[in-house]
N, C-alpha and C positions, 0 to 999 in steps of 0.2 A: 268510389272516391268522390264524386262529385255532385253524385244524387241525381235522383231520376229526371227533375224540374227544372235542372238547368241547360237554358239548351244547346242546343248543339254547337250553333255558330260561336257562341263560349267557349265552349271544353276541346273547340276544333283551336279557336285562336291560342289556350294556355300552353295547348299539345306543342303546338309550333312553337310558344314561345321558348317554356320549357325545352326542347325539343325530343322532351318524350321522355325527361330524367326525372323518376318517381321520386326521391325527393320533396325535389325542388318543386313538386307538383302537390305532398303532403302538406308542405311547408305555406304555399304560395293559399291553399284551399283552408287552414286555422289563419290564415291571417287573410285574409280578402280587404285588399286598399277599400273598397266605398263599402263595408259595413260587415258583420258576421250578416253570414249567406251568399252572399253577391259578392260578383265576382265581375273588375273590369282590367280584362287583358290589355287595355290600350295605352295602361301609364307607363313614362318611363324608367322608375325606376321599381324595384322590388318594396315589397313592405318591409316594416323595422326588423322585424322576429328571422327574416330571412337573411336579410343584412347582418344582422347578429352572426345567425347562425358561419356565415360567411366570413366574418372576423374572427369569430373565437375558433374554427372547427377548422382555418383554412389558413387565411389570410396572417394571424399574427404568430402561426407556426414556422413560416417560411424564413429566411437569411434577410437581410438586410437588403444584399444586392438581388435579390430575387424580387423583394417588395418593391426597389426600384421599378427595375425590367417591366415588371405588371404597369406598372402606374403609369411610368413614361412613355409605352405602348396602348393605353386605352382607347386611342382617337383613332389607332388606322385597322381599317377592317380585318388585317392581316398581316402576321411581323413573321421576319426571318433572322437570323442571327445576327447577318448583318446589320436588319434595318437599327434591331434589338441595340447593339453595341453602340450605332451613330448617335441614337435618339439618348441614351444614356451619357455617353462618354466614356464605357469603360468594355474592357472584353470578355468574352467566355460567351457570349451569348445563344448562339445555337447548342452547346452547350448544359445552360441554365435552361432552354424552353422542350429542350428535348425530357430531360430530368423532371421538370413540373408534366412535362405531356402520359408521360409514364407513370405520375406518383395521382391523376386526378382524371377524374374523365368531364372537368371544364376548359380543359387547356387539347384543340382535337389539331393532332395533327394532321395532317392533307398535303399528296402530294399531287401537284397539277402539272398541268403541259408547261407551263414557267417555273419551275422546278418545285424544293420541297419547303411548304410554311408552315403556320398555325394558326391556328382562328378561336380567341376565348367564346366559350358557350356565350351567351346575350345577355345569361342574365349575376357571370361574373364581369363580362364587360360594364353591364348597371355599375353593378357596385365599386369594380375601378375607376369610374370614372367620374364617382361621388367622392373618392379618393384623389382624383386630381386634380378637382374642384380646391383641394387645399392648399393646393400646390401655388397658386395665386394666380393671379391675371396676365399678367409678365409672363412667368415659365410657362401656361398650358400657351400662351401664343409663341412662344420661341419655338417649342415642343414641334405648334403646327407648320410654324415657319420651316421649320430642319426638317417636316415627311414632304410637304409641300416640294423643296428643294433634291427632297431625295427621288420623287415620281416625276419631276421634270426630268435631272440623269435619266433617267428610267423609260421615258418616250412615253410616259402617263398621262398626258394632259389633263383629264378631267379631274383622278385624283389632286395633280401636283395646287391645280386652279381650288379644287373645292378645298384643299386643307390654305391655301391664301386668304380665302375669306372668311374662313373659321377664324384667322387670325387678324379680321379686319384690313386688310391688307387687299381690298378692291381690286384698287390702282394695278398693283403687282399682277393679280391672278388676269386684269385686262392684258398688261405688256405678256405674257406667256400665252396668250391665246394669239397675238398678233406677232409674234416672235414665232409662232408655230404655222403662220402665214394667210391667219385670219381665215377670208374666206376660200384661199385654197387648201385651209387644212379639209371642209367640205368636200373639196372637190376629189381629195386623197384618201378620204377616211371616213366621209358618207353624209347624208345634210343634219342624220339623226344626230353622229354622234357631234356635230358644229350644235345643236338647237342643245344638247344635256349643258356642253360648255355655255354656253348663252346662258342659258336660264341659269348660273350659276351669279348673275353677274345685274346689281340693280339697274333697273329700265331706263333712269336718266341718265349712269355712265356710259352702258349701249351708246345712245343714240348721240351725246354728245362726242362718241368719237368715230368719225365718219367710216372707217375701215368696219369698224364696229358695227356702226348703222350697212352698208352693204352687207355685211354677212351675216347679220339679223333678215334682213330682206331675200338674201340666198334662203 
């Protein structure tokens, strides 16, 4: 598939990116983003031929409700039916996700310690993000803000802050951290988790707010 002269690290990177999905490997190999015979697995988006494949063979054949569900949840790492319903304002997310995962290998059903959820194959997620761009900046910001509120309600401070920052709401992200106790969040959950949250914020904002500066020093 790749040829004998391709560096092993490049092959491994592509296998990781496609999660071993053979059709994707073939399409990416046929249409390398760096030119004929060159593979660059670090790109954010798949090549044009693969985007066209996903549109023609998969996305265009879905119902309007299914397309809206996938595009509206492209920015979250994992989704369940409740989150899907919250982001779209519709009902039936659980049934749609179950059906979609049964019909296509690019939507993966995962039973984790915190319950059942679904994950989109990275290549599908990249494709869906291009579709989400077409919604416009205001709608994308709204989806991130809604995701932030969802994760905040469920006690996942890092994801709540990350989506707030992606919506351009750094001040709100800082507020979420301060509401969670600031440095006390580090005492309760570990300095590494506090550090990860602080890394999401612009440095000038961190040092502008005394409680955040103390958390940074900790």
